[in-house]
N, CA and C atoms as an extended XYZ file, in Angstrom:
513
Properties=species:S:1:pos:R:3:atomname:S:1:resname:S:1:resid:I:1 pbc="F F F"
N         0.837       -1.181        0.000 N   UNK     1
C         0.000        0.000        0.000 CA  UNK     1
C         0.883        1.246        0.000 C   UNK     1
N         0.639        2.129       -0.951 N   UNK     2
C         1.403        3.365       -1.071 CA  UNK     2
C         0.762        4.455       -0.224 C   UNK     2
N         1.566        5.124        0.581 N   UNK     3
C         1.070        6.212        1.421 CA  UNK     3
C         1.530        7.556        0.864 C   UNK     3
N         0.735        8.570        1.134 N   UNK     4
C         1.090        9.929        0.735 CA  UNK     4
C         2.150       10.480        1.686 C   UNK     4
N         2.985       11.371        1.179 N   UNK     5
C         4.007       12.042        1.969 CA  UNK     5
C         3.572       13.484        2.190 C   UNK     5
N         3.639       13.938        3.442 N   UNK     6
C         3.283       15.325        3.763 CA  UNK     6
C         4.541       16.177        3.719 C   UNK     6
N         4.441       17.322        3.050 N   UNK     7
C         5.563       18.254        2.929 CA  UNK     7
C         5.159       19.592        3.535 C   UNK     7
N         6.025       20.156        4.360 N   UNK     8
C         5.753       21.460        4.973 CA  UNK     8
C         6.965       22.362        4.739 C   UNK     8
N         6.703       23.515        4.124 N   UNK     9
C         7.741       24.501        3.827 CA  UNK     9
C         7.385       25.803        4.545 C   UNK     9
N         8.367       26.381        5.239 N   UNK    10
C         8.175       27.683        5.888 CA  UNK    10
C         9.076       28.686        5.194 C   UNK    10
N         8.493       29.830        4.821 N   UNK    11
C         9.244       30.908        4.183 CA  UNK    11
C         9.397       32.029        5.207 C   UNK    11
N        10.579       32.114        5.805 N   UNK    12
C        10.845       33.125        6.829 CA  UNK    12
C        11.278       34.469        6.238 C   UNK    12
N        11.398       34.564        4.915 N   UNK    13
C        11.949       35.780        4.312 CA  UNK    13
C        11.047       36.994        4.495 C   UNK    13
N         9.767       36.848        4.251 N   UNK    14
C         8.848       37.980        4.384 CA  UNK    14
C         7.501       37.496        4.870 C   UNK    14
N         6.689       38.421        5.289 N   UNK    15
C         5.324       38.091        5.655 CA  UNK    15
C         4.403       38.417        4.500 C   UNK    15
N         3.157       38.665        4.819 N   UNK    16
C         2.193       39.022        3.783 CA  UNK    16
C         2.587       40.370        3.196 C   UNK    16
N         2.612       40.461        1.879 N   UNK    17
C         3.000       41.698        1.201 CA  UNK    17
C         1.771       42.571        0.981 C   UNK    17
N         1.839       43.817        1.381 N   UNK    18
C         0.733       44.741        1.220 CA  UNK    18
C         1.108       45.923        0.343 C   UNK    18
N         2.152       45.754       -0.448 N   UNK    19
C         2.586       46.828       -1.340 CA  UNK    19
C         1.729       46.836       -2.598 C   UNK    19
N         1.924       47.847       -3.422 N   UNK    20
C         1.199       47.924       -4.686 CA  UNK    20
C         1.681       46.832       -5.625 C   UNK    20
N         0.760       46.267       -6.397 N   UNK    21
C         1.118       45.225       -7.355 CA  UNK    21
C         1.815       45.830       -8.555 C   UNK    21
N         2.746       45.083       -9.122 N   UNK    22
C         3.447       45.500      -10.324 CA  UNK    22
C         2.500       45.349      -11.505 C   UNK    22
N         2.304       46.393      -12.280 N   UNK    23
C         1.405       46.390      -13.424 CA  UNK    23
C         2.220       46.656      -14.684 C   UNK    23
N         2.136       45.722      -15.648 N   UNK    24
C         2.868       45.891      -16.900 CA  UNK    24
C         2.403       47.149      -17.617 C   UNK    24
N         3.352       47.934      -18.117 N   UNK    25
C         3.026       49.150      -18.841 CA  UNK    25
C         2.815       50.358      -17.949 C   UNK    25
N         2.688       50.144      -16.627 N   UNK    26
C         2.459       51.259      -15.703 CA  UNK    26
C         3.591       51.374      -14.691 C   UNK    26
N         3.951       50.246      -14.056 N   UNK    27
C         4.991       50.235      -13.027 CA  UNK    27
C         6.376       50.291      -13.659 C   UNK    27
N         7.347       50.709      -12.847 N   UNK    28
C         8.730       50.757      -13.322 CA  UNK    28
C         9.582       49.791      -12.509 C   UNK    28
N        10.559       49.183      -13.168 N   UNK    29
C        11.471       48.292      -12.467 CA  UNK    29
C        12.278       49.094      -11.456 C   UNK    29
N        12.463       48.530      -10.279 N   UNK    30
C        13.216       49.217       -9.239 CA  UNK    30
C        12.366       50.182       -8.438 C   UNK    30
N        11.073       50.252       -8.731 N   UNK    31
C        10.167       51.138       -7.998 CA  UNK    31
C         9.708       50.487       -6.700 C   UNK    31
N         8.596       50.950       -6.169 N   UNK    32
C         8.087       50.427       -4.902 CA  UNK    32
C         7.045       49.330       -5.093 C   UNK    32
N         6.662       49.050       -6.337 N   UNK    33
C         5.675       48.010       -6.590 CA  UNK    33
C         6.291       46.633       -6.395 C   UNK    33
N         5.471       45.645       -6.031 N   UNK    34
C         5.941       44.313       -5.698 CA  UNK    34
C         5.587       43.333       -6.802 C   UNK    34
N         6.592       42.619       -7.306 N   UNK    35
C         6.368       41.568       -8.289 CA  UNK    35
C         6.352       40.211       -7.597 C   UNK    35
N         7.316       39.949       -6.711 N   UNK    36
C         7.381       38.691       -5.974 CA  UNK    36
C         8.348       38.846       -4.810 C   UNK    36
N         8.465       37.756       -4.034 N   UNK    37
C         9.393       37.768       -2.903 CA  UNK    37
C        10.834       37.762       -3.380 C   UNK    37
N        11.699       38.125       -2.486 N   UNK    38
C        13.131       38.058       -2.759 CA  UNK    38
C        13.557       36.605       -2.917 C   UNK    38
N        14.357       36.309       -3.919 N   UNK    39
C        14.824       34.943       -4.148 CA  UNK    39
C        15.846       34.521       -3.105 C   UNK    39
N        16.381       35.465       -2.351 N   UNK    40
C        17.412       35.135       -1.376 CA  UNK    40
C        16.835       34.942        0.016 C   UNK    40
N        15.552       34.620        0.111 N   UNK    41
C        14.902       34.457        1.400 CA  UNK    41
C        15.294       33.180        2.113 C   UNK    41
N        14.931       33.095        3.380 N   UNK    42
C        15.199       31.921        4.205 CA  UNK    42
C        13.997       30.993        4.116 C   UNK    42
N        14.116       29.936        3.330 N   UNK    43
C        13.037       28.967        3.136 CA  UNK    43
C        13.491       27.644        3.735 C   UNK    43
N        12.658       27.085        4.649 N   UNK    44
C        13.048       25.902        5.404 CA  UNK    44
C        12.033       24.782        5.167 C   UNK    44
N        12.528       23.612        4.816 N   UNK    45
C        11.695       22.419        4.667 CA  UNK    45
C        11.708       21.679        6.001 C   UNK    45
N        10.552       21.625        6.680 N   UNK    46
C        10.462       20.964        7.982 CA  UNK    46
C         9.698       19.644        7.888 C   UNK    46
N         9.550       19.131        6.685 N   UNK    47
C         8.755       17.921        6.440 CA  UNK    47
C         9.188       16.742        7.307 C   UNK    47
N        10.492       16.566        7.493 N   UNK    48
C        10.983       15.420        8.267 CA  UNK    48
C        10.788       15.596        9.772 C   UNK    48
N        10.336       16.762       10.218 N   UNK    49
C        10.116       17.013       11.641 CA  UNK    49
C         8.635       17.103       11.998 C   UNK    49
N         7.762       17.041       10.990 N   UNK    50
C         6.322       17.204       11.225 CA  UNK    50
C         5.751       15.945       11.863 C   UNK    50
N         5.001       16.147       12.947 N   UNK    51
C         4.368       15.052       13.676 CA  UNK    51
C         2.875       14.965       13.361 C   UNK    51
N         2.235       16.126       13.130 N   UNK    52
C         0.788       16.146       12.904 CA  UNK    52
C         0.413       17.414       12.147 C   UNK    52
N        -0.547       17.280       11.228 N   UNK    53
C        -1.084       18.424       10.488 CA  UNK    53
C        -2.602       18.357       10.557 C   UNK    53
N        -3.218       19.479       10.892 N   UNK    54
C        -4.673       19.578       10.912 CA  UNK    54
C        -5.065       20.845       10.167 C   UNK    54
N        -5.955       20.726        9.189 N   UNK    55
C        -6.432       21.903        8.457 CA  UNK    55
C        -7.948       21.941        8.501 C   UNK    55
N        -8.494       23.154        8.386 N   UNK    56
C        -9.935       23.347        8.402 CA  UNK    56
C       -10.253       24.573        7.550 C   UNK    56
N       -11.147       24.408        6.586 N   UNK    57
C       -11.566       25.545        5.783 CA  UNK    57
C       -12.791       25.147        4.974 C   UNK    57
N       -13.398       26.133        4.372 N   UNK    58
C       -14.534       25.841        3.508 CA  UNK    58
C       -15.752       26.659        3.859 C   UNK    58
N       -16.860       26.265        3.281 N   UNK    59
C       -18.098       27.002        3.435 CA  UNK    59
C       -18.924       26.415        4.567 C   UNK    59
N       -19.471       27.296        5.392 N   UNK    60
C       -20.383       26.891        6.444 CA  UNK    60
C       -21.782       26.902        5.843 C   UNK    60
N       -22.355       25.734        5.665 N   UNK    61
C       -23.631       25.623        4.963 CA  UNK    61
C       -24.772       26.355        5.657 C   UNK    61
N       -24.869       26.251        6.982 N   UNK    62
C       -25.997       26.862        7.683 CA  UNK    62
C       -25.994       28.385        7.595 C   UNK    62
N       -24.819       28.990        7.578 N   UNK    63
C       -24.729       30.456        7.523 CA  UNK    63
C       -24.434       30.974        6.120 C   UNK    63
N       -24.175       30.042        5.172 N   UNK    64
C       -23.828       30.429        3.803 CA  UNK    64
C       -22.641       31.391        3.782 C   UNK    64
N       -21.616       31.072        4.556 N   UNK    65
C       -20.420       31.899        4.635 CA  UNK    65
C       -19.181       31.063        4.353 C   UNK    65
N       -18.189       31.708        3.755 N   UNK    66
C       -16.877       31.089        3.617 CA  UNK    66
C       -16.038       31.576        4.782 C   UNK    66
N       -15.501       30.646        5.550 N   UNK    67
C       -14.734       30.997        6.738 CA  UNK    67
C       -13.240       30.994        6.446 C   UNK    67
N       -12.500       31.648        7.311 N   UNK    68
C       -11.044       31.655        7.234 CA  UNK    68
C       -10.528       30.233        7.398 C   UNK    68
N        -9.610       29.842        6.536 N   UNK    69
C        -8.975       28.545        6.679 CA  UNK    69
C        -7.921       28.602        7.770 C   UNK    69
N        -7.808       27.526        8.529 N   UNK    70
C        -6.811       27.458        9.599 CA  UNK    70
C        -6.007       26.176        9.463 C   UNK    70
N        -4.832       26.195       10.027 N   UNK    71
C        -3.987       25.007       10.068 CA  UNK    71
C        -3.254       24.972       11.394 C   UNK    71
N        -3.007       23.766       11.853 N   UNK    72
C        -2.199       23.540       13.041 CA  UNK    72
C        -1.175       22.475       12.665 C   UNK    72
N         0.094       22.841       12.736 N   UNK    73
C         1.176       21.940       12.341 CA  UNK    73
C         2.063       21.713       13.559 C   UNK    73
N         2.142       20.473       14.010 N   UNK    74
C         2.967       20.154       15.180 CA  UNK    74
C         4.307       19.605       14.713 C   UNK    74
N         5.384       20.235       15.197 N   UNK    75
C         6.752       19.895       14.810 CA  UNK    75
C         7.487       19.335       16.020 C   UNK    75
N         8.247       18.265       15.808 N   UNK    76
C         9.119       17.757       16.870 CA  UNK    76
C        10.285       18.735       16.974 C   UNK    76
N        10.473       19.315       18.170 N   UNK    77
C        11.396       20.441       18.332 CA  UNK    77
C        12.260       20.267       19.583 C   UNK    77
N        13.027       19.180       19.643 N   UNK    78
C        13.854       18.884       20.815 CA  UNK    78
C        14.863       19.981       21.134 C   UNK    78
N        15.386       20.665       20.115 N   UNK    79
C        16.405       21.701       20.336 CA  UNK    79
C        15.815       23.094       20.530 C   UNK    79
N        14.511       23.232       20.377 N   UNK    80
C        13.882       24.545       20.510 CA  UNK    80
C        14.139       25.450       19.321 C   UNK    80
N        14.383       24.849       18.153 N   UNK    81
C        14.675       25.646       16.955 CA  UNK    81
C        13.515       26.557       16.551 C   UNK    81
N        12.281       26.152       16.849 N   UNK    82
C        11.112       26.934       16.452 CA  UNK    82
C        10.433       27.600       17.640 C   UNK    82
N        11.149       27.739       18.735 N   UNK    83
C        10.662       28.423       19.927 CA  UNK    83
C        11.147       29.874       19.875 C   UNK    83
N        10.236       30.843       19.719 N   UNK    84
C        10.660       32.250       19.629 CA  UNK    84
C        11.397       32.754       20.871 C   UNK    84
N        11.244       32.055       22.005 N   UNK    85
C        11.918       32.467       23.243 CA  UNK    85
C        13.350       31.945       23.329 C   UNK    85
N        13.785       31.169       22.343 N   UNK    86
C        15.118       30.572       22.352 CA  UNK    86
C        16.083       31.420       21.521 C   UNK    86
N        16.961       32.198       22.172 N   UNK    87
C        17.902       33.033       21.418 CA  UNK    87
C        18.979       32.221       20.689 C   UNK    87
N        19.154       30.942       21.054 N   UNK    88
C        20.144       30.090       20.397 CA  UNK    88
C        19.578       29.397       19.158 C   UNK    88
N        18.328       29.627       18.864 N   UNK    89
C        17.703       29.009       17.695 CA  UNK    89
C        18.358       29.508       16.410 C   UNK    89
N        18.563       28.618       15.425 N   UNK    90
C        19.119       29.090       14.148 CA  UNK    90
C        18.166       30.026       13.405 C   UNK    90
N        16.898       30.064       13.844 N   UNK    91
C        15.897       30.933       13.218 CA  UNK    91
C        15.534       32.128       14.106 C   UNK    91
N        16.343       32.364       15.136 N   UNK    92
C        16.098       33.483       16.042 CA  UNK    92
C        16.032       34.783       15.234 C   UNK    92
N        15.020       35.569       15.504 N   UNK    93
C        14.812       36.809       14.757 CA  UNK    93
C        13.880       36.634       13.568 C   UNK    93
N        13.639       35.393       13.165 N   UNK    94
C        12.735       35.118       12.046 CA  UNK    94
C        11.400       34.546       12.509 C   UNK    94
N        11.317       34.119       13.770 N   UNK    95
C        10.113       33.469       14.287 CA  UNK    95
C         9.088       34.508       14.730 C   UNK    95
N         8.556       35.210       13.774 N   UNK    96
C         7.552       36.237       14.056 CA  UNK    96
C         6.268       35.897       13.294 C   UNK    96
N         5.153       36.492       13.684 N   UNK    97
C         3.887       36.212       13.000 CA  UNK    97
C         3.905       36.632       11.536 C   UNK    97
N         3.001       36.047       10.773 N   UNK    98
C         2.755       36.333        9.361 CA  UNK    98
C         3.864       35.845        8.446 C   UNK    98
N         4.600       34.852        8.867 N   UNK    99
C         5.556       34.194        7.976 CA  UNK    99
C         4.790       33.147        7.173 C   UNK    99
N         5.169       32.972        5.928 N   UNK   100
C         4.428       32.085        5.029 CA  UNK   100
C         4.703       30.616        5.341 C   UNK   100
N         3.644       29.801        5.203 N   UNK   101
C         3.780       28.356        5.392 CA  UNK   101
C         2.940       27.663        4.328 C   UNK   101
N         3.453       26.551        3.832 N   UNK   102
C         2.742       25.807        2.800 CA  UNK   102
C         2.804       24.318        3.118 C   UNK   102
N         1.636       23.668        3.040 N   UNK   103
C         1.531       22.236        3.271 CA  UNK   103
C         1.071       21.594        1.962 C   UNK   103
N         1.815       20.599        1.513 N   UNK   104
C         1.435       19.840        0.321 CA  UNK   104
C         1.523       18.354        0.651 C   UNK   104
N         0.979       17.547       -0.227 N   UNK   105
C         1.054       16.107       -0.075 CA  UNK   105
C         1.467       15.512       -1.413 C   UNK   105
N         2.384       14.565       -1.381 N   UNK   106
C         2.835       13.900       -2.596 CA  UNK   106
C         2.334       12.458       -2.577 C   UNK   106
N         1.622       12.094       -3.641 N   UNK   107
C         1.094       10.742       -3.760 CA  UNK   107
C         1.315       10.250       -5.181 C   UNK   107
N         2.016        9.137       -5.307 N   UNK   108
C         2.348        8.543       -6.595 CA  UNK   108
C         2.998        9.546       -7.546 C   UNK   108
N         3.905       10.366       -6.991 N   UNK   109
C         4.660       11.319       -7.795 CA  UNK   109
C         3.929       12.605       -8.129 C   UNK   109
N         2.691       12.764       -7.647 N   UNK   110
C         1.919       13.978       -7.925 CA  UNK   110
C         1.838       14.794       -6.639 C   UNK   110
N         2.138       16.096       -6.748 N   UNK   111
C         2.122       16.995       -5.601 CA  UNK   111
C         0.761       17.688       -5.512 C   UNK   111
N         0.070       17.563       -4.363 N   UNK   112
C        -1.247       18.153       -4.157 CA  UNK   112
C        -1.174       19.258       -3.105 C   UNK   112
N        -1.709       20.459       -3.396 N   UNK   113
C        -1.720       21.529       -2.387 CA  UNK   113
C        -2.757       21.227       -1.300 C   UNK   113
N        -2.373       21.411       -0.055 N   UNK   114
C        -3.275       21.188        1.077 CA  UNK   114
C        -3.615       22.518        1.751 C   UNK   114
N        -2.588       23.343        2.021 N   UNK   115
C        -2.815       24.611        2.726 CA  UNK   115
C        -1.685       25.572        2.405 C   UNK   115
N        -2.028       26.824        2.184 N   UNK   116
C        -1.055       27.914        2.060 CA  UNK   116
C        -1.566       29.065        2.899 C   UNK   116
N        -0.708       29.597        3.749 N   UNK   117
C        -1.167       30.683        4.611 CA  UNK   117
C        -0.027       31.334        5.361 C   UNK   117
N        -0.373       31.871        6.532 N   UNK   118
C         0.558       32.659        7.326 CA  UNK   118
C         0.529       32.187        8.777 C   UNK   118
N         1.703       32.026        9.358 N   UNK   119
C         1.815       31.595       10.751 CA  UNK   119
C         1.359       32.731       11.663 C   UNK   119
N         0.508       32.396       12.632 N   UNK   120
C         0.036       33.401       13.592 CA  UNK   120
C         0.584       33.173       14.994 C   UNK   120
N         0.999       31.942       15.305 N   UNK   121
C         1.491       31.665       16.662 CA  UNK   121
C         2.434       30.467       16.660 C   UNK   121
N         3.382       30.502       17.607 N   UNK   122
C         4.314       29.406       17.859 CA  UNK   122
C         4.125       29.014       19.317 C   UNK   122
N         3.700       27.775       19.571 N   UNK   123
C         3.490       27.323       20.950 CA  UNK   123
C         4.365       26.103       21.209 C   UNK   123
N         5.332       26.252       22.112 N   UNK   124
C         6.262       25.163       22.423 CA  UNK   124
C         5.856       24.505       23.726 C   UNK   124
N         5.802       23.164       23.706 N   UNK   125
C         5.430       22.422       24.912 CA  UNK   125
C         6.589       22.419       25.895 C   UNK   125
N         6.258       22.216       27.162 N   UNK   126
C         7.264       22.137       28.209 CA  UNK   126
C         7.346       20.689       28.671 C   UNK   126
N         8.519       20.060       28.557 N   UNK   127
C         8.628       18.657       28.982 CA  UNK   127
C         8.510       18.533       30.503 C   UNK   127
N         7.830       17.462       30.941 N   UNK   128
C         7.674       17.224       32.377 CA  UNK   128
C         8.798       16.362       32.927 C   UNK   128
N         9.306       15.462       32.078 N   UNK   129
C        10.343       14.535       32.516 CA  UNK   129
C        11.491       14.549       31.521 C   UNK   129
N        12.668       14.131       31.986 N   UNK   130
C        13.815       13.996       31.091 CA  UNK   130
C        13.483       13.015       29.972 C   UNK   130
N        13.798       13.362       28.750 N   UNK   131
C        13.537       12.464       27.630 CA  UNK   131
C        12.187       12.659       26.974 C   UNK   131
N        11.311       13.509       27.544 N   UNK   132
C        10.024       13.787       26.913 CA  UNK   132
C        10.240       14.490       25.575 C   UNK   132
N         9.381       14.205       24.632 N   UNK   133
C         9.458       14.852       23.328 CA  UNK   133
C         8.920       16.274       23.451 C   UNK   133
N         9.646       17.218       22.878 N   UNK   134
C         9.228       18.614       22.877 CA  UNK   134
C         8.635       18.931       21.506 C   UNK   134
N         7.468       19.554       21.527 N   UNK   135
C         6.779       19.921       20.291 CA  UNK   135
C         6.608       21.427       20.228 C   UNK   135
N         6.659       21.966       19.008 N   UNK   136
C         6.221       23.340       18.763 CA  UNK   136
C         5.083       23.250       17.770 C   UNK   136
N         3.949       23.828       18.141 N   UNK   137
C         2.780       23.826       17.274 CA  UNK   137
C         2.664       25.189       16.607 C   UNK   137
N         2.619       25.168       15.284 N   UNK   138
C         2.462       26.389       14.506 CA  UNK   138
C         0.989       26.541       14.150 C   UNK   138
N         0.397       27.661       14.510 N   UNK   139
C        -0.980       27.965       14.111 CA  UNK   139
C        -0.911       28.893       12.916 C   UNK   139
N        -1.777       28.650       11.935 N   UNK   140
C        -1.728       29.447       10.714 CA  UNK   140
C        -3.135       29.751       10.206 C   UNK   140
N        -3.232       30.825        9.424 N   UNK   141
C        -4.476       31.238        8.776 CA  UNK   141
C        -4.217       31.381        7.282 C   UNK   141
N        -5.278       31.318        6.487 N   UNK   142
C        -5.083       31.514        5.049 CA  UNK   142
C        -5.434       32.945        4.653 C   UNK   142
N        -5.404       33.243        3.374 N   UNK   143
C        -5.615       34.593        2.873 CA  UNK   143
C        -6.999       35.161        3.133 C   UNK   143
N        -8.004       34.318        3.403 N   UNK   144
C        -9.338       34.843        3.687 CA  UNK   144
C        -9.341       35.722        4.929 C   UNK   144
N        -8.472       35.435        5.888 N   UNK   145
C        -8.385       36.279        7.094 CA  UNK   145
C        -7.881       37.676        6.737 C   UNK   145
N        -6.978       37.755        5.777 N   UNK   146
C        -6.483       39.054        5.339 CA  UNK   146
C        -7.598       39.841        4.671 C   UNK   146
N        -8.452       39.153        3.913 N   UNK   147
C        -9.604       39.821        3.298 CA  UNK   147
C       -10.564       40.341        4.355 C   UNK   147
N       -10.768       39.562        5.422 N   UNK   148
C       -11.672       39.990        6.488 CA  UNK   148
C       -11.167       41.248        7.182 C   UNK   148
N        -9.861       41.424        7.249 N   UNK   149
C        -9.282       42.596        7.904 CA  UNK   149
C        -9.245       43.821        6.997 C   UNK   149
N        -9.426       43.627        5.696 N   UNK   150
C        -9.353       44.747        4.751 CA  UNK   150
C       -10.570       45.644        4.905 C   UNK   150
N       -10.372       46.920        4.662 N   UNK   151
C       -11.463       47.888        4.707 CA  UNK   151
C       -11.589       48.527        3.336 C   UNK   151
N       -12.784       48.445        2.788 N   UNK   152
C       -13.048       49.042        1.488 CA  UNK   152
C       -13.985       50.221        1.689 C   UNK   152
N       -13.640       51.355        1.108 N   UNK   153
C       -14.443       52.553        1.268 CA  UNK   153
C       -15.211       52.912        0.008 C   UNK   153
N       -15.001       52.199       -1.045 N   UNK   154
C       -15.724       52.475       -2.270 CA  UNK   154
C       -15.077       51.771       -3.434 C   UNK   154
N       -15.840       51.635       -4.478 N   UNK   155
C       -15.349       51.008       -5.693 CA  UNK   155
C       -15.499       52.017       -6.818 C   UNK   155
N       -14.423       52.255       -7.559 N   UNK   156
C       -14.459       53.225       -8.642 CA  UNK   156
C       -15.534       52.845       -9.658 C   UNK   156
N       -16.306       53.812      -10.075 N   UNK   157
C       -17.328       53.582      -11.090 CA  UNK   157
C       -18.679       53.194      -10.521 C   UNK   157
N       -18.800       53.054       -9.192 N   UNK   158
C       -20.076       52.702       -8.589 CA  UNK   158
C       -20.577       53.829       -7.713 C   UNK   158
N       -21.861       54.021       -7.708 N   UNK   159
C       -22.492       55.015       -6.856 CA  UNK   159
C       -23.497       54.289       -5.990 C   UNK   159
N       -23.322       54.381       -4.695 N   UNK   160
C       -24.243       53.702       -3.793 CA  UNK   160
C       -25.321       54.689       -3.374 C   UNK   160
N       -26.565       54.284       -3.525 N   UNK   161
C       -27.693       55.150       -3.213 CA  UNK   161
C       -28.559       54.471       -2.174 C   UNK   161
N       -28.933       55.204       -1.119 N   UNK   162
C       -29.837       54.688       -0.097 CA  UNK   162
C       -31.182       55.374       -0.264 C   UNK   162
N       -32.228       54.552       -0.393 N   UNK   163
C       -33.570       55.095       -0.526 CA  UNK   163
C       -34.510       54.340        0.386 C   UNK   163
N       -35.138       55.020        1.300 N   UNK   164
C       -36.147       54.462        2.180 CA  UNK   164
C       -35.719       53.130        2.804 C   UNK   164
N       -34.527       53.108        3.347 N   UNK   165
C       -34.039       51.919        4.027 CA  UNK   165
C       -33.546       50.821        3.093 C   UNK   165
N       -33.572       51.052        1.783 N   UNK   166
C       -33.089       50.071        0.838 CA  UNK   166
C       -31.830       50.596        0.182 C   UNK   166
N       -30.931       49.696       -0.156 N   UNK   167
C       -29.721       50.093       -0.844 CA  UNK   167
C       -29.760       49.594       -2.265 C   UNK   167
N       -29.298       50.396       -3.178 N   UNK   168
C       -29.148       49.958       -4.545 CA  UNK   168
C       -27.821       50.478       -5.074 C   UNK   168
N       -27.303       49.797       -6.042 N   UNK   169
C       -26.023       50.200       -6.623 CA  UNK   169
C       -26.279       50.536       -8.074 C   UNK   169
N       -25.828       51.740       -8.481 N   UNK   170
C       -25.971       52.181       -9.867 CA  UNK   170
C       -24.591       52.267      -10.499 C   UNK   170
N       -24.519       51.898      -11.764 N   UNK   171
C       -23.253       51.943      -12.512 CA  UNK   171
C       -23.180       53.203      -13.318 C   UNK   171
């Protein structure tokens, strides 16, 4: 029986980018617009240290809403490499919120996307006895949470009109 392999990649180089998008014919190279992340970023494959992955996302049928996707990734962390309180960690200074994380699964040579999002918390367990396994659990959210935090004040080309308690949109 062939089993799927879980792959987890953390991109410590940058968090969520909120700069202006690069637009062909309008933006200039070397300007402030963003095309992509820096190629020289710190990208770490933690697949061989992952103990458990849990993801949750999708539409809530009763409320007819799409909810923020979440993930919880538990990593075996005996050295405290992913503990933000550990100054000896090789990732010290990079263990901050909104770092990118991606979970995929490989089955029969085909790579399937499972979750892409941003780390929101690092929780490291405290061992009770000598020899206990130490875990760091990474909590993450997907891009829908960023949409929920966005504030829109208007859309160009639309006029919103309120009449007698009803709203209508005119183009």
